[in-house]
Structures are given as C-alpha cells and as structure tokens.
N, C-alpha and C positions, 0 to 999 in steps of 0.2 A: 497130838500137838495142836493147841488152839492158836490160830492166827487171825489177824484182823485185815481182811483183803482191802477194805476201803482205806485204811492207813497206808498200806503199801502203794495204792494208786495215788493218793493225795501227795505222799512224800515224793513219788516219782515226778509228779507234775510240778512240784515246788522247786525242783532242781534249778539252780542258777546257771546262767550262761546259755540259756535257750531262748528262742523267739517267744515262747509262751511266757517265760519269766520276765522278759523285757516288757511285755504288755501288762501282765497281772501281778508280777512280783510274788509275794507270799499270800496273795488273796485267793487261796484255793480252800474251799470249805467243803465239809462233808455233811450230807443229809439236808441241810437248809441254809439259807442265807443268814448272815449275822443279824441280830436284833438291830432295828433302826436302819437297815440297808435302804439307801436312797438312789442307787444306781449312779453314783457320782465318780466311781472308779471302776475300771475293768476288773472282772473277777470270773472265776468258774466255781460251780457247785456240783459236787460228785454225789450221786444218789445210787445206791445199790438196788437193783430191781429184782434181787433174788427172792424167791418164795420161801426160802429157808432161813435159818438163823444166820445173820450177817457175820458171826464169828465162826470161821471154818473149823471143822473137826479133822479134816484131811490135810495132808501136806500141800497138795495142789488142788485149787478150787477154781472152777470156771463159773463166772456170773455175767449178767448183763447189767450195764451201768448207763444211766441217763446223766449226761454231763451238760449242764446249762452254762452257756457262754454269754456274759454280759459285757457290753462295750463301755459302759460308764456315761452314755449319752442317750438322748431320745432318738438318735439315728440308728438305723440297722447296720450300716457299713462297719462301724467299730465292733459290733457283736460278731459279724462275719469274720473280721480280722482276728479276733480272739479264737474263733472256731478254726480258722486256717492254721494258726499257730498250734492249737491243740492237736489237729490232725498230723501236722509235721512232727510233733513230739511223740505221739502215741500210736498212730495207725501203722499196722503191719510191722511193729517191732516184734522181734523174736529173739529172746536171749536164752542162754544156757545156764540160767541161774540155779544155784543149789539151795538158796534160802533167802527169804525176804525180798523178793523181786517179782517182776512181771515176766511171765514166760512167753505170753503171746497176747496181742491186742489187735482187734479188727473193728473198723468202723462198719456199722450195719446201715444206719440211716441218719439223716440230719434234716432239720426243718426250722424255719423261722416262725416264731410265735410272738404273741404280745401278752405281757403280764397285765393283770387288771389295772395296774397303775399307768399303763400305756408304754411300758418299757419294752423294747425289742429284746428277744432272747433267742439264741440259736441253741436248739436242743439236739445233742448228738448222742446216739445210742451206740455203745461199744460192747462187744463181747471180749472180756478180759480174763485171762487165765493167770492166777497168781500162785507163787510158791512160798509157803511160810517157812 
C-alpha cells in the first residue's frame, strides 16, 4: 500500500479547533513555503527529512520531519508562539490508529534561526510514525 506520510502530518496539523489552527489556520504547507511568501501571516512548513522515497511502501513508516514555524512578523516571539502551539498539537501524541493517521510523534530538538530575508523561524525536528 502506498501512503503519503507528509499528507497525513499536514492534514493532522490543519485540524480546526486547536491552538495551532487558531494561529495559522490552514497555512500549513509541505516541502516549501508558497511562492511570494512575505512572512505577513503565521504559518508552518513541513519537510520530510527521510533519506528514502517520501511515498511509503509499508503500512507504518517512521520519518524525521523539520517543521518550520513562522510568526508573520519580524519579531521572534510570534514564531515561538506558533512553535508552542505545534508542540501542544503534536508532541507525545500516541494513537491506536488503524489507517491514515499518526501513530506516534516526538519532538527531538528545536531552535531559532533567521531566514536570509531577516525573518525569524523556529525549526522543530520531530520523529513521526504514520500509518497509511
């Protein structure tokens, strides 16, 4: 069965009614920021750090993800707020899903960086196990 682990992760992060959704809404992107991104709205960008094909061949796949958190301003504190909402939503979740969900997610490390344009970004690395 072929599954798309990044799709599973991004759909989970886009779920309404969460603190993360309150901050970023549906501004959850995969692989790269949208064309013309100017950091005027809070958003997250999910990048699969797998060394293999991002479309899984097995029912359960474990990968490392870099999730970039932007606050929509030139200040670092809104980016940290997005990061905290991301951690609340994702870190240490463990579900007994049979298909199409996240089985386990753990935060490994996070750090503040600055994009070349001068935008603050908090980069969080998660180990996430998905079930297709």
